[in-house]
Residue, then its C-alpha position, 0 to 999 in steps of 0.5 A: m376290292k382288289e382285282f383277281h387276276v385270271p390269266a387271259g389269253l394264255s398261250a402255250a408258251g404263257a401257261a409254261f412260264a406260269a407253271a414254271m413259276l410254281g415249279f411245274a411242267a405245263p401240260a400240253i395246250a390246245q392250239q386253240p383255247p377257248p376265251a379265257p375268263s374275264a380278268s378281274f373281280a370288281q366289286n360292282a361288277p354284274r354276273t356275266p353268263a358262263q365263260s370258259a374256267t381255268r384248270y389247275e392242280d393242287v400241289t399238295s394232293q395231285r387233285s385238279f380243279v376247274l375255277e370259274q370267275r362270274g362277276k364278283e365270285a368264283i365256282v370252282k369244282y374238283e374233277d373228283s368230287p360232284d360238289v362246286m363251291v361258290l366262293e367270294a372274293v374278299s380283298g386282303q393285305r399286300g394285294d392278295t385276294f382271298l376266296r371264302n366259302d360259305a362258312g367264311q373259310v379261306m379256300y384260296r389265296l390269289t396273290e398280287q402276281g397272279n399265283l393262286v395258293s390253295y388252302v384245301d388240303n393243306k393249312d398252310g397253303a400250297p401252290a396250285a399249278l395253272a394246267g389251262y382251259a376248261a368247260p364252263l362249269n354247268a349243270p351235269p347232264m340229268t340222268a333221269s327226270l325230274d320227278q325221278m330224281r325228286i323221289s330218289a332224294r326222297s327215299t334217301l332222305s327219308r332212310m336217314a331221317g327215319h320217317d317219311v320225308t316229303i319233298f315239294g316245289a320241284a313241279e315249279f322248276a319245269g323247263k330249268e329241270q337241270w337246275a332243280a335236280e342239282a339242287l336236289n343233288a346238293l340237298v342230299r349231299g348236304v344232309e348226309r354231311s350234316n347227320g354225322l355218325a350219330g345219324r342224329v341231325a336228319a332225324k329232324l327233318n320232315a319236309v323240304r320245299l324247293t321255291s324260286a328266289r332272286s338268290a340261293s338261300v336255306t332255312f330250316k325251321d319246324g322241320e321244313l327245310v326251304l331251298g331258295i333257287n334261282p336257276s338263271e344264275g346257275y350254280l350262284g343261283l343254287p344253295s350249296s351242300e355246306a350252306v345245307a349243312q350249316a342249317m341243318t347243324a345251327a338247327r340242332s345246336t339251338n334245340 
């Protein structure tokens, strides 16, 4: 797999040069930025602990986002959205590397020269300007206990479904509540996304089960949505809202 070159050891002068390559003036960077992510996406690279992330600004939308490399995958979060995307790196022609989401859509392209192109807000692609470093993408602080968040999620899902929806398995994640809570948040956003204006998809949902798994997974069958979660892998071990929406939508199309 082609290496994914992320700026390493970037100085203020280096940031200015990289931004100038994309036609932007580089924002000011702290004199002692945190260490940069590793410089490559190796096909068999192990998933490593949280590293420092890199901040970019999308030229088309002016939206800022943070990209963090984790082994052969990348985690991306826009600063104006609660969603976190886990993207797979796939080598392409001419030495480019493409970052694809759960649905197989290309979200970004990294050129062999190290320039990042975004397709999120521009289907034709637009450069993303390098803006410096950011803190690692860890689970956000919990605003309530896990049980309270489970009750809140159940209430929201029940309202969308038009009947009571139960949520099981949260107690299994004692000591790792932040990641279970983040999974619940992604669950609600995913069901909302799949429900659509007609509100018919959520009506098929009767129960949600959270369970420990080696890797993130989502299945929806006979009214039960099962989320496989591996908190030790952070966002890489959580089903995304997109994956939840896909599972719900696929169930609708087969019924």
